[in-house]
NULO-845667 format. One record per atom (N, C-alpha, C, O, CB): x, y, z negated; residue in three letters. Coordinates in steps of 0.1 Angstrom, whole numbers, plus 2048, in hexadecimal, padded with zeros to 3 digits. Glycine has a CB too. Layout:
# residues N
XYZala ...
END
This chain:
# residues 126
3CED38928met 3D9D34930met 3DFD2792Dmet 3DBD22922met 3E3D3D930met 3E7D22934gly 3F0D18931gly 3E8D09931gly 3E0D0793Bgly 3F8D1B923gly 3E9D01926ala 3E1CF5927ala 3D3CF6925ala 3CBCEC927ala 3E6CEC91Eala 3CFD02920gly 3C0D0291Egly 3BBCFA914gly 3C1CFA909gly 3B9CFE92Agly 3B0CF1917asn 3ACCE790Dasn 3B0CD9912asn 3AACD090Dasn 39DCE790Basn 3BACD791Aala 3C0CC991Bala 3C3CC390Fala 3C0CB790Eala 3CCCCA923ala 3CACCA905leu 3CFCC38F8leu 3C2CBD8F2leu 3C3CB38ECleu 3D7CCD8EDleu 3B6CC38F3gln 3AACBF8ECgln 3A5CB38F3gln 39FCAB8ECgln 39ECCB8EBgln 3A7CB08FFlys 3A3CA4907lys 3ACC97905lys 3A9C8C90Alys 3A4CA9916lys 3B6C998FFile 3C0C8D8FCile 3B9C848F3ile 3B4C878E8ile 3CDC918F6ile 3B8C788F8gly 3B1C6E8F0gly 3A3C6C8F2gly 39CC638ECgly 3B3C708E2gly 39EC748FClys 38FC73900lys 38EC6C90Clys 398C69913lys 388C81902lys 381C6890Egly 37FC6191Bgly 377C54919gly 374C5090Dgly 38DC5E923gly 374C4C924asp 36BC41923asp 36FC3791Aasp 367C31914asp 369C3C92Easp 37DC34917phe 382C2B90Fphe 386C30901phe 38CC298F9phe 38CC24915phe 384C3B900ala 388C418F1ala 380C3E8E6ala 373C3D8E8ala 388C508F0ala 384C3B8DBleu 37CC378CFleu 37AC458C8leu 384C4A8C3leu 383C2C8C5leu 36DC4B8C7glu 369C558C2glu 363C548B4glu 35CC5C8AFglu 360C5A8CAglu 367C4B8AEgln 361C488A0gln 36CC47896gln 377C4189Agln 358C3C8A0gln 36AC4A88Basp 374C4887Fasp 371C3A87Aasp 365C36878asp 372C52873asp 37CC32878phe 37BC26872phe 37CC27864phe 383C2F85Ephe 386C1D877phe 373C1F85Cpro 373C2084Dpro 381C1D846pro 388C1484Apro 367C15847pro 384C2583Egln 392C24838gln 390C1982Cgln 385C16827gln 397C33832gln 39BC13829ser 39AC0A81Eser 395C11811ser 39AC1C80Eser 3A7C0381Cser 38DC0B80Aser 387C117FEser 391C127F2ser 38FC197E8ser 37AC0A7FAser 39BC0A7F3gly 3A5C097E8gly 3A0C017DEgly 3A6C017D3gly 3AAC167E3gly 395BFA7E0ala 38FBF17D5ala 399BE47D4ala 39FBE17DEala 37FBEC7D9ala 39BBDE7C8pro 3A3BD37C7pro 39CBC77CEpro 390BC57CEpro 3A6BD07B9pro 3A4BBF7D4val 3A1BB37DAval 39DBA97D0val 3A4BA77C6val 3ABBAD7E1val 390BA37D2his 38BB997C8his 38EB8B7CChis 38CB877D7his 37DB9A7C5his 393B847C2ala 397B767C4ala 38AB6E7C6ala 380B707BFala 39FB717B8ala 389B657CFval 380B5C7D1val 380B4F7C8val 38BB4A7C4val 380B597DEval 376B4A7C7ser 376B3D7BFser 37CB327C5ser 37DB337D1ser 368B3A7BCser 381B287BFala 387B1D7C4ala 37FB157CFala 384B107D9ala 38AB157B8ala 371B147CBglu 367B0D7D3glu 367B147E1glu 36AB0E7EBglu 359B0E7CCglu 364B227E1val 364B2A7ECval 370B287F5val 36EB26801val 362B387E9val 37CB287EEarg 388B287F5arg 38AB1A7FCarg 38EB1A808arg 394B2C7ECarg 387B107F5glu 387B027FCglu 37DB01807glu 380AFA811glu 385AF87F1glu 372B07806glu 368B05810glu 36DB0D81Eglu 36BB09829glu 359B0A80Bglu 374B1881Bglu 378B20826glu 384B1882Dglu 386B19839glu 37CB2E822glu 38CB12826ile 398B0B82Bile 393B00833ile 398AFD83Eile 3A2B0581File 388AF882Darg 382AED833arg 37CAF2842arg 37FAEB84Carg 377AE882Barg 375AFC842gln 36FB0184Egln 37AB03859gln 379B00865gln 368B0E84Bgln 385B0A854met 390B0D85Emet 397AFF864met 39BAFD86Fmet 39CB17857met 397AF685Bval 39EAE985Fval 394AE1867val 398AD986Fval 3A3AE0853val 386AE3865gln 37CADA86Dgln 37DAE287Bgln 37DADB885gln 36BADA866gln 37EAEF87Bala 37EAF4889ala 38AAF2891ala 38AAF289Eala 37DB01887ala 395AF0888arg 3A2AEC892arg 3A0ADC895arg 3A6AD889Farg 3B3AEF889arg 399AD588Eser 397AC7892ser 38DAC789Fser 38FAC08A8ser 391ABE885ser 383ACF89Dasp 37AAD08A9asp 381AD48B6asp 37FACF8C1asp 36EADA8A5asp 389ADD8B5arg 392AE18C0arg 39AAD78C6arg 39CAD58D2arg 39BAEC8BCarg 3A0AD08BDala 3A9AC68C1ala 3A2ABA8C9ala 3A7AB48D3ala 3AFAC18B5ala 395AB78C3val 38CAAC8CAval 388AB28D7val 386AAA8E1val 37FAA88C2val 385ABF8D8ala 380AC48E5ala 38BAC58F0ala 388AC68FBala 379AD28E3ala 399AC48ECarg 3A4AC38F4arg 3A8AB48F7arg 3B2AB28FEarg 3AEACA8EDarg 3A1AAA8F2gly 3A3A9D8F3gly 3AEA978EAgly 3B3A8C8EDgly 3A5A9B900gly 3AFA9E8DFarg 3B8A998D6arg 3B2A928CBarg 3A6A918CCarg 3BFAA28D0arg 3B9A8C8C1glu 3B3A848B7glu 3AEA8E8ADglu 3B5A998ABglu 3BCA798B0glu 3A3A8B8A6ala 39DA9389Cala 3A6A9488Fala 3ADA8A88Cala 38FA8C898ala 3A6A9E888ile 3AEAA087Bile 3A6A9B870ile 39BA9F86File 3B1AAF879ile 3ACA94867asp 3A6A8F85Aasp 3A4A9D852asp 3ADAA184Basp 3B0A84852asp 398AA2853val 395AAF84Cval 397AAE83Dval 39EAB7837val 386AB484Eval 393AA4836asp 394AA2827asp 3A2AA1823asp 3A6AA8819asp 38DA96823asp 3ABA99829ala 3B9A98827ala 3C0AA582Aala 3C8AA9821ala 3BFA8D830ala 3BEAAC835glu 3C4AB7838glu 3C1AC382Dglu 3CBAC9829glu 3C0ABB847glu 3B5AC5828val 3B1ACD81Fval 3B6ACB813val 3B9AD580Cval 3A6ACD81Fval 3B8ABF80Eglu 3BFABB801glu 3CDABF802glu 3D3AC57F9glu 3BDAAA7FFglu 3D3ABC80Flys 3E2AC080Flys 3E4ACE80Flys 3EDAD3809lys 3E9ABA81Clys 3DCAD5815leu 3DDAE4815leu 3DBAEA807leu 3E2AF3802leu 3D2AEB820leu 3D1AE47FFleu 3CFAE97F2leu 3D9AE67E8leu 3DCAED7DFleu 3C3AE57ECleu 3DFADA7EAthr 3EAAD57DFthr 3F7ADD7E3thr 3FFADF7DAthr 3ECAC47E0thr 3F9AE07F1ala 406AE77F3ala 406AF47F0ala 411AFA7EDala 40AAE67FFala 3F9AFA7EFasp 3F9B087ECasp 3FBB0A7DDasp 400B147D9asp 3ECB0F7F0asp 3F7B017D4thr 3F7B037C6thr 404AFC7C1thr 407AFF7B6thr 3EBAFE7BFthr 40BAF47C9gly 416AED7C4gly 423AF57C3gly 42DAF17BDgly 418AE17CDgly 425B017C9gly 430B087CAgly 432B107BDgly 429B127B5gly 430B0F7D5gly 43FB157BBpro 442B1D7AFpro 439B2B7B1pro 437B307BCpro 453B217AEpro 435B2F7A6gly 42EB3B7A6gly 436B487A4gly 442B467A2gly 423B3A79Dgly 432B547A4leu 439B5F7A1leu 43DB60792leu 447B6778Fleu 432B6A7A6leu 437B5A78Agly 439B5A77Dgly 447B53778gly 44DB5676Egly 42FB54777gly 44CB4A781glu 458B45781glu 464B4B786glu 46FB45786glu 456B3A785glu 462B5778Basp 46DB5F78Fasp 471B69785asp 46CB74783asp 469B6679Casp 47BB6477Farg 481B6B774arg 483B7A775arg 481B8276Carg 48DB65771arg 489B7F782ala 48CB8C785ala 47EB93784ala 47CB9D77Dala 494B8E793ala 476B8E78Cleu 468B9678Cleu 462B98780leu 45DBA277Dleu 45DB91794leu 462B8C777arg 45CB8D76Barg 463B97762arg 45CB9F75Barg 45CB81764arg 470B99762glu 478BA475Aglu 474BB1760glu 472BBB759glu 488BA275Aglu 474BB276Eglu 470BBF772glu 462BC476Dglu 461BCF769glu 471BBF780glu 458BBC76Eile 44CBBF769ile 44BBC2759ile 445BCB754ile 443BB376Dile 453BBA752arg 454BBD745arg 459BCB741arg 454BD1738arg 45DBB473Farg 464BD0749gln 469BDD748gln 45EBE774Bgln 45DBF2745gln 475BDF751gln 456BE5755leu 44DBEE758leu 441BEF74Eleu 43ABF974Dleu 448BEA766leu 43FBE3746val 434BE373Dval 43ABEC731val 434BF572Cval 42EBD4739val 447BE872Eval 44DBEF722val 44CC00725val 449C0871Dval 45DBEA71Fval 44FC02731ala 450C12734ala 442C16733ala 440C2072Eala 455C16744ala 437C0F738arg 42AC15739arg 424C15728arg 41CC1D724arg 420C0A744arg 429C0B720asn 427C0C712asn 42DC1970Casn 426C20704asn 42CC0070Casn 438C1C70Eglu 43EC2770Bglu 435C34710glu 431C3C707glu 44BC2770Fglu 433C3571Barg 42BC3F71Farg 41CC3F717arg 417C4A713arg 42BC3E72Earg 417C35716arg 409C3470Farg 40BC38700arg 402C3F6FBarg 403C2670Farg 415C366FAgln 418C396EDgln 41AC486EBgln 415C4E6E1gln 423C326EAgln 421C4E6F5arg 423C5E6F6arg 414C636F7arg 412C6E6F1arg 42CC63704arg 40BC5D6FFgln 3FEC62701gln 3F6C606F5gln 3EAC646F5gln 3F8C5C70Dgln 3FAC596ECgly 3F1C556E0gly 3E8C496E2gly 3DEC486DBgly 3E8C606DBgly 3EBC406EDlys 3E3C366EFlys 3EAC296E8lys 3F5C2A6E4lys 3E1C35700lys 3E1C1F6E6glu 3E6C136E1glu 3EFC0B6ECglu 3EDC0C6F8glu 3D9C096DCglu 3FBC056E7pro 403BFF6EFpro 3FDBF26F6pro 3F5BEC6EFpro 40FBFD6E9pro 401BED701leu 3FCBE0706leu 404BD6700leu 410BD86FBleu 3FCBDF716leu 3FEBCA6FFasp 407BBD6FAasp 410BBA708asp 40BBB7713asp 3FCBAE6F5asp 41DBBB707val 426BB9712val 425BAC718val 423BAB724val 433BBC70Fval 426BA1710asp 425B94718asp 417B9271Dasp 416B8C728asp 428B8770Dasp 40CB96718gln 3FFB9471Egln 3FFB9B72Bgln 3FBB96736gln 3F2B99714gln 403BA972Bglu 403BB1737glu 40BBAD742glu 407BAE74Eglu 408BBE735glu 417BA773Eval 420BA1748val 419B9674Fval 418B9575Bval 42FB9D743val 414B8C747glu 40BB8174Dglu 400B85756glu 3FDB7F760glu 405B79742glu 3FAB90752arg 3EEB95759arg 3F2B9B766arg 3ECB98770arg 3E6BA0751arg 3FCBA3767gln 402BA7774gln 407B9D77Cgln 405B9D788gln 40CBB1772gln 40EB92777leu 412B8777Fleu 406B80787leu 407B7D792leu 418B7E776leu 3FAB7F77Darg 3F0B78784arg 3EAB8078Farg 3E4B7B799arg 3E5B7477Barg 3EAB8E78Eglu 3E4B96798glu 3EDB957A4glu 3E8B957AFglu 3E2BA6793glu 3FBB957A2leu 402B937AEleu 401B867B6leu 402B877C2leu 40FB957ABleu 400B7B7AFglu 3FDB6F7B4glu 3F1B6F7BDglu 3F1B6A7C8glu 3FDB677A9glu 3E6B757B7asn 3DAB767BDasn 3D8B807CAasn 3CEB807D1asn 3D2B7B7B1asn 3E3B877CBleu 3E0B917D7leu 3DFB8B7E5leu 3D9B917EEleu 3EBB9A7D9leu 3E5B807E7gly 3E3B797F4gly 3D7B727F6gly 3D5B6D802gly 3EDB6F7F5gly 3CEB707EDgln 3C2B687EDgln 3B7B6F7F3gln 3ACB6A7F4gln 3BFB637E1gln 
END
């Protein structure tokens, strides 16, 4: 009685996606080499230049634009210069060391671990 199997038909039909999409594996994102990154940037700038030429505009100087983008990307302050972030990471590392010592494990070198975590955070966007 009632709705019968109407609830089971929700989301079905010609336009429904009846497959499960793969979930993120949770694997860490691997940083690419500087050469690969530069080549990908060069390809994007070249494509932008080609589109501009197709529209009747002037071509972009690809080499100059790539150089500008690469220097602008590395010229800004890094996360390591943020004192509040550095202190927060330091507190987390100290707390982790206390936990490791209670478990009978060797403590981590605090300064090295802080630097390692800052490097990981800086590489997340790449």
